LUMFI-62509 format. One record per atom (N, C-alpha, C): atom name; x, y, z. Coordinates in Angstrom, 3 decimals. Each point is the difference from the previous one (the first is absolute). Example, Ala and Ser with C-alpha at 12.3 -4.5 7.8 and 13.67 -1.06 7.14 Angstrom:
REC,N,13.190,-5.690,7.800 $
REC,CA,-0.890,1.190,0.000 $
REC,C,0.900,1.200,0.000 $
REC,N,-0.350,1.050,-0.720 $
REC,CA,0.820,1.190,0.060 $
REC,C,-0.770,1.090,0.730 $
! end
This chain:
REC,N,108.657,114.054,83.535 $
REC,CA,-0.494,-1.202,0.741 $
REC,C,0.401,0.101,1.405 $
REC,N,0.787,0.692,0.288 $
REC,CA,0.664,0.162,1.474 $
REC,C,-1.215,0.972,0.491 $
REC,N,-0.670,1.067,-0.642 $
REC,CA,-0.971,0.662,0.700 $
REC,C,-1.407,-1.022,0.480 $
REC,N,-0.096,-1.063,-0.868 $
REC,CA,-1.095,-0.841,0.535 $
REC,C,0.350,-0.561,0.915 $
REC,N,1.265,-0.636,0.101 $
REC,CA,0.118,-0.715,1.077 $
REC,C,0.249,0.871,1.256 $
REC,N,0.568,0.988,0.037 $
REC,CA,0.086,0.830,1.186 $
REC,C,-1.633,0.525,0.565 $
REC,N,-0.831,0.331,-1.038 $
REC,CA,-1.821,0.126,0.490 $
REC,C,-0.447,-1.273,0.294 $
REC,N,0.295,-1.030,-0.574 $
REC,CA,-0.348,-1.301,0.877 $
REC,C,0.463,-0.143,1.025 $
REC,N,1.125,0.113,0.431 $
REC,CA,0.708,-0.166,1.304 $
REC,C,-0.782,1.301,1.072 $
REC,N,-0.134,0.969,-0.665 $
REC,CA,-0.536,1.371,1.179 $
REC,C,-1.500,-0.605,0.225 $
REC,N,-0.805,-0.243,-1.101 $
REC,CA,-1.405,-0.583,0.431 $
REC,C,-0.431,-1.066,0.929 $
REC,N,1.438,-1.175,-0.542 $
REC,CA,-0.010,-1.110,1.236 $
REC,C,0.538,0.393,1.657 $
REC,N,0.651,0.619,0.046 $
REC,CA,0.384,0.636,1.272 $
REC,C,-1.120,0.734,0.793 $
REC,N,-0.663,0.714,-1.105 $
REC,CA,-1.048,0.864,0.708 $
REC,C,-1.370,-0.826,0.368 $
REC,N,-0.432,-1.267,-0.829 $
REC,CA,-0.606,-0.996,0.371 $
REC,C,0.192,-0.660,1.318 $
REC,N,1.238,-0.355,0.015 $
REC,CA,0.593,-0.674,1.324 $
REC,C,0.155,0.925,1.332 $
REC,N,-0.014,1.212,-0.242 $
REC,CA,0.013,1.073,1.050 $
REC,C,-1.647,0.323,0.486 $
REC,N,-0.737,-0.455,-0.737 $
REC,CA,-1.808,0.285,0.228 $
REC,C,-0.277,-0.399,1.032 $
REC,N,-0.576,0.497,0.942 $
REC,CA,-0.851,0.078,1.404 $
REC,C,-1.320,-0.588,-0.319 $
REC,N,-0.630,0.646,-1.165 $
REC,CA,-1.637,-0.273,0.280 $
REC,C,-0.415,-0.129,-1.519 $
REC,N,-1.304,-0.065,0.014 $
REC,CA,-0.651,-0.738,-1.166 $
REC,C,0.045,1.648,-0.960 $
REC,N,-0.165,1.063,0.479 $
REC,CA,-0.115,1.317,-0.765 $
REC,C,1.378,-0.192,-0.559 $
REC,N,0.955,-0.095,0.667 $
REC,CA,1.632,0.431,-0.987 $
REC,C,-0.205,-1.073,-1.217 $
REC,N,-0.301,-1.233,0.619 $
REC,CA,0.290,-0.826,-1.127 $
REC,C,-0.889,0.387,-1.404 $
REC,N,-1.268,0.336,0.451 $
REC,CA,-0.868,0.833,-1.143 $
REC,C,1.002,0.756,-0.829 $
REC,N,0.605,1.161,0.677 $
REC,CA,0.836,0.915,-0.809 $
REC,C,1.288,-0.847,-0.516 $
REC,N,0.393,-0.987,0.131 $
REC,CA,1.065,-0.817,-0.539 $
REC,C,-0.771,-0.662,-1.052 $
REC,N,-1.232,-0.210,-0.092 $
REC,CA,-0.459,-0.656,-1.425 $
REC,C,-0.066,0.971,-0.720 $
REC,N,-0.371,1.269,0.251 $
REC,CA,0.457,0.868,-1.186 $
REC,C,0.944,0.489,-0.427 $
REC,N,1.016,-0.176,0.593 $
REC,CA,1.481,0.042,-0.083 $
REC,C,0.612,-1.311,-1.020 $
REC,N,-0.718,-1.088,0.007 $
REC,CA,0.001,-0.830,-0.803 $
REC,C,-1.042,-0.121,-1.291 $
REC,N,-0.577,1.052,0.085 $
REC,CA,-0.878,0.236,-1.313 $
REC,C,0.706,0.802,-0.828 $
REC,N,0.509,1.049,0.508 $
REC,CA,1.042,1.228,-0.540 $
REC,C,1.337,-0.913,-0.679 $
REC,N,0.386,-0.765,0.584 $
REC,CA,1.548,-1.041,-0.043 $
REC,C,-0.528,-0.497,-1.414 $
REC,N,-1.164,-0.923,0.026 $
REC,CA,-0.313,-0.278,-1.331 $
REC,C,-0.417,0.510,-1.163 $
REC,N,-0.541,1.249,0.424 $
REC,CA,-0.267,0.916,-1.064 $
REC,C,1.226,0.353,-0.721 $
REC,N,1.040,0.094,0.676 $
REC,CA,1.326,0.917,-0.478 $
REC,C,0.904,-1.384,-0.574 $
REC,N,-0.018,-0.925,0.493 $
REC,CA,1.113,-0.890,-0.400 $
REC,C,-0.503,-1.315,-0.839 $
REC,N,-1.369,-0.069,0.226 $
REC,CA,-0.907,-1.199,-0.895 $
REC,C,0.627,-1.333,0.548 $
REC,N,0.464,-0.364,1.048 $
REC,CA,0.253,-1.193,0.690 $
REC,C,-0.620,-0.813,0.949 $
REC,N,-0.989,-0.856,-1.024 $
REC,CA,-0.979,-0.907,1.027 $
REC,C,0.762,-0.862,0.925 $
REC,N,1.336,-0.536,-0.257 $
REC,CA,0.304,-1.084,1.002 $
REC,C,0.249,0.939,1.279 $
REC,N,0.864,0.889,-0.108 $
REC,CA,0.011,0.801,1.360 $
REC,C,-1.141,0.561,0.823 $
REC,N,-0.740,0.013,-1.020 $
REC,CA,-1.741,0.521,0.924 $
REC,C,-0.231,-1.228,0.645 $
REC,N,-0.094,-1.364,-0.321 $
REC,CA,-0.583,-0.548,0.370 $
REC,C,1.031,-0.443,1.277 $
REC,N,1.309,0.195,-0.249 $
REC,CA,0.759,-0.240,1.274 $
REC,C,-0.525,1.015,1.097 $
REC,N,-0.098,1.018,-0.323 $
REC,CA,-0.103,1.228,1.011 $
REC,C,-1.350,-0.386,0.326 $
REC,N,-1.310,-0.378,-0.586 $
REC,CA,-1.106,-0.481,0.365 $
REC,C,-0.008,-1.272,1.586 $
REC,N,0.922,-0.747,-0.757 $
REC,CA,-0.234,-0.635,1.260 $
REC,C,1.021,0.123,1.525 $
REC,N,0.786,1.017,-0.582 $
REC,CA,0.467,0.699,0.834 $
REC,C,-0.891,0.754,1.346 $
REC,N,-0.991,0.593,-0.560 $
REC,CA,-0.984,0.341,0.354 $
REC,C,-0.913,-0.450,0.697 $
REC,N,-0.570,-1.212,-0.520 $
REC,CA,-0.776,-0.959,0.346 $
REC,C,0.936,-0.576,1.396 $
REC,N,1.137,-0.276,0.038 $
REC,CA,0.548,-0.758,1.207 $
REC,C,0.177,0.992,0.876 $
REC,N,0.098,0.941,-0.110 $
REC,CA,0.424,1.284,0.864 $
REC,C,-1.583,0.306,0.979 $
REC,N,-0.866,-0.227,-0.654 $
REC,CA,-1.435,0.089,0.061 $
REC,C,-0.438,-1.002,1.204 $
REC,N,0.358,-1.160,-0.804 $
REC,CA,-0.538,-1.172,1.291 $
REC,C,0.920,0.332,1.092 $
REC,N,1.243,0.269,-0.136 $
REC,CA,1.017,0.470,1.304 $
REC,C,-0.895,0.806,1.132 $
REC,N,-0.350,0.906,-0.375 $
REC,CA,-0.818,1.243,0.256 $
REC,C,-1.216,-0.526,0.749 $
REC,N,-0.568,-0.950,-0.754 $
REC,CA,-1.403,-0.691,0.625 $
REC,C,0.250,-0.738,0.946 $
REC,N,1.045,-0.889,0.184 $
REC,CA,0.472,-0.811,0.993 $
REC,C,0.412,0.743,0.863 $
REC,N,0.934,0.887,0.032 $
REC,CA,0.275,0.830,1.056 $
REC,C,-1.252,0.734,1.046 $
REC,N,-0.921,0.593,-1.071 $
REC,CA,-1.063,0.318,1.130 $
REC,C,-0.762,-0.911,0.375 $
REC,N,-0.094,-1.366,-0.463 $
REC,CA,-1.110,-0.815,0.556 $
REC,C,0.514,-0.616,1.281 $
REC,N,1.637,0.328,0.195 $
REC,CA,0.994,-0.678,1.062 $
REC,C,-0.378,1.232,1.235 $
REC,N,-0.028,1.228,-0.781 $
REC,CA,-0.146,1.030,1.287 $
REC,C,-1.800,-0.034,0.609 $
REC,N,-0.496,-0.383,-0.872 $
REC,CA,-1.647,-0.173,0.371 $
REC,C,0.060,-1.193,0.972 $
REC,N,0.642,-1.284,-0.274 $
REC,CA,0.229,-0.665,1.020 $
REC,C,0.358,0.247,1.385 $
REC,N,0.961,0.773,-0.071 $
REC,CA,0.656,0.300,1.500 $
REC,C,-0.942,0.898,0.598 $
REC,N,-0.645,1.019,-0.782 $
REC,CA,-0.686,0.787,0.618 $
REC,C,-1.440,-0.210,0.605 $
REC,N,-0.346,-1.252,-0.725 $
REC,CA,-1.118,-0.572,0.828 $
REC,C,0.089,-0.717,1.366 $
! end
């Protein structure tokens, strides 16, 4: 159980540290491996939500920079 929680937190920190879409896709692969190993759908859902939230943050930051540069 401790290994599963540690893996969850490592993936979550990686997601929050992502700066672009490519890195988020890599995190999706990490989530797939996590689910295959631990078979925990609830944590998978939480991690998918984290990815979507981070993706939205990255897109909003990108649109703000485009507005400033225009």
